[in-house]
C-alpha positions as a Markdown table, in Angstrom:
| # | Residue | x | y | z |
|---|---|---|---|---|
| 1 | Met | -52.6 | -59.0 | 59.0 |
| 2 | Met | -50.7 | -56.0 | 59.1 |
| 3 | Ala | -52.1 | -52.6 | 58.1 |
| 4 | Gly | -50.8 | -52.0 | 54.2 |
| 5 | Lys | -50.8 | -55.5 | 53.4 |
| 6 | Thr | -53.1 | -57.8 | 51.5 |
| 7 | Pro | -52.8 | -61.5 | 50.5 |
| 8 | Asp | -50.8 | -60.2 | 47.3 |
| 9 | Thr | -48.2 | -58.0 | 49.2 |
| 10 | Asp | -45.5 | -58.9 | 51.4 |
| 11 | Asp | -42.4 | -56.6 | 52.8 |
| 12 | Glu | -40.6 | -56.8 | 49.5 |
| 13 | His | -43.7 | -55.7 | 47.8 |
| 14 | Pro | -45.9 | -53.4 | 49.8 |
| 15 | Gln | -49.5 | -52.2 | 48.7 |
| 16 | Phe | -49.3 | -49.2 | 46.6 |
| 17 | His | -51.8 | -46.5 | 47.3 |
| 18 | Val | -53.1 | -43.6 | 44.5 |
| 19 | Gly | -50.4 | -41.0 | 44.8 |
| 20 | Asp | -47.2 | -43.4 | 45.8 |
| 21 | His | -44.0 | -42.6 | 43.9 |
| 22 | Val | -42.7 | -45.5 | 42.1 |
| 23 | His | -40.1 | -46.7 | 39.6 |
| 24 | Asp | -39.7 | -49.4 | 37.3 |
| 25 | Arg | -37.2 | -52.1 | 38.6 |
| 26 | Glu | -36.2 | -52.2 | 34.6 |
| 27 | Gln | -35.6 | -48.6 | 34.0 |
| 28 | Asp | -33.6 | -45.4 | 34.8 |
| 29 | Arg | -34.5 | -44.6 | 38.4 |
| 30 | Asp | -34.4 | -41.1 | 37.0 |
| 31 | Ala | -37.9 | -41.5 | 35.7 |
| 32 | Pro | -40.2 | -41.8 | 38.4 |
| 33 | Leu | -43.8 | -43.0 | 38.1 |
| 34 | Val | -46.9 | -41.8 | 40.1 |
| 35 | Val | -49.6 | -44.6 | 40.8 |
| 36 | Val | -52.8 | -43.3 | 39.7 |
| 37 | Ala | -54.7 | -46.4 | 39.9 |
| 38 | Thr | -54.8 | -50.0 | 41.9 |
| 39 | Pro | -57.5 | -52.2 | 40.0 |
| 40 | Ala | -58.3 | -55.3 | 41.4 |
| 41 | Ala | -57.5 | -56.9 | 38.2 |
| 42 | Arg | -54.7 | -59.7 | 37.8 |
| 43 | Ala | -51.8 | -59.2 | 35.3 |
| 44 | Asp | -52.9 | -62.2 | 33.3 |
| 45 | Glu | -56.8 | -60.6 | 33.1 |
| 46 | Tyr | -56.0 | -56.9 | 32.4 |
| 47 | Gln | -55.9 | -56.3 | 28.8 |
| 48 | Cys | -54.1 | -53.1 | 27.3 |
| 49 | Asn | -55.3 | -51.4 | 24.2 |
| 50 | Asp | -54.1 | -54.0 | 21.8 |
| 51 | Ala | -55.9 | -56.7 | 23.5 |
| 52 | Ala | -52.7 | -58.3 | 25.0 |
| 53 | Thr | -52.7 | -58.7 | 28.6 |
| 54 | Val | -49.9 | -57.0 | 31.1 |
| 55 | Ala | -48.7 | -60.5 | 31.9 |
| 56 | Glu | -48.1 | -61.3 | 28.1 |
| 57 | Tyr | -45.8 | -57.9 | 28.0 |
| 58 | Asn | -44.5 | -59.0 | 31.1 |
| 59 | Glu | -43.5 | -62.8 | 30.9 |
| 60 | Asp | -40.7 | -62.2 | 33.5 |
| 61 | Tyr | -43.1 | -61.4 | 36.2 |
| 62 | Pro | -46.0 | -63.3 | 37.7 |
| 63 | Ala | -49.0 | -63.6 | 35.9 |
| 64 | Asp | -51.1 | -63.3 | 38.8 |
| 65 | Asp | -49.9 | -60.1 | 40.0 |
| 66 | Arg | -52.0 | -57.2 | 40.7 |
| 67 | Val | -52.0 | -54.6 | 38.2 |
| 68 | Val | -50.8 | -50.8 | 39.2 |
| 69 | Glu | -51.6 | -48.1 | 36.8 |
| 70 | Ala | -48.9 | -45.3 | 36.7 |
| 71 | Val | -47.9 | -42.2 | 34.8 |
| 72 | Phe | -44.6 | -40.3 | 34.1 |
| 73 | Ala | -45.6 | -36.9 | 35.5 |
| 74 | Arg | -43.6 | -34.3 | 35.3 |
| 75 | Arg | -43.2 | -30.9 | 37.0 |
| 76 | Thr | -44.5 | -29.0 | 33.9 |
| 77 | Thr | -47.7 | -31.7 | 34.0 |
| 78 | Val | -51.0 | -29.5 | 34.7 |
| 79 | Asp | -53.1 | -32.4 | 34.3 |
| 80 | Ile | -52.5 | -35.7 | 35.3 |
| 81 | Asp | -55.8 | -36.9 | 33.1 |
| 82 | Arg | -53.9 | -35.9 | 30.0 |
| 83 | Val | -50.8 | -38.1 | 30.6 |
| 84 | Gln | -50.2 | -41.6 | 29.1 |
| 85 | Arg | -51.0 | -44.1 | 31.9 |
| 86 | Tyr | -49.3 | -47.4 | 31.8 |
| 87 | Ala | -50.0 | -50.7 | 33.5 |
| 88 | Tyr | -47.5 | -52.9 | 35.2 |
| 89 | Pro | -47.5 | -56.0 | 37.2 |
| 90 | Arg | -47.2 | -55.1 | 41.1 |
| 91 | Ser | -43.8 | -56.7 | 41.5 |
| 92 | Arg | -42.1 | -54.9 | 38.6 |
| 93 | Leu | -42.5 | -51.5 | 40.6 |
| 94 | Gln | -40.4 | -50.2 | 43.8 |
| 95 | Leu | -41.8 | -47.8 | 46.1 |
| 96 | Glu | -39.8 | -44.6 | 46.2 |
| 97 | Thr | -42.2 | -42.5 | 48.5 |
| 98 | Ser | -45.3 | -43.3 | 49.9 |
| 99 | Val | -47.6 | -40.1 | 50.1 |
| 100 | His | -50.2 | -41.7 | 52.7 |
| 101 | Asp | -49.0 | -42.3 | 56.5 |
| 102 | Gln | -49.3 | -46.4 | 56.9 |
| 103 | Ala | -50.0 | -45.9 | 60.5 |
| 104 | Glu | -53.2 | -44.2 | 59.5 |
| 105 | Gly | -54.9 | -47.3 | 58.6 |
| 106 | Glu | -57.1 | -48.4 | 55.6 |
| 107 | Asp | -59.3 | -45.5 | 54.3 |
């Protein structure tokens, strides 16, 4: 298997890493997100604050997608831990800028 790929990824949906800049395919591209976590949970397993799953909120995406947590970080953000986190199914997000060199291999 090539570096940066897992059984849940392919050329259209490469694996994300913490720090990668992504955008929501359903929102304005001028609202970039920063990946802050890549839990091992699937969208149909990951519960949001109100007990609904990521899959229930995103019925147009595969229920077995891996979850990616991201934030809308702004230039004025001074503490990323204080910014609201949002959980998305992997295929809803598109990579804008990878922070890590894929040739480095997996850490």
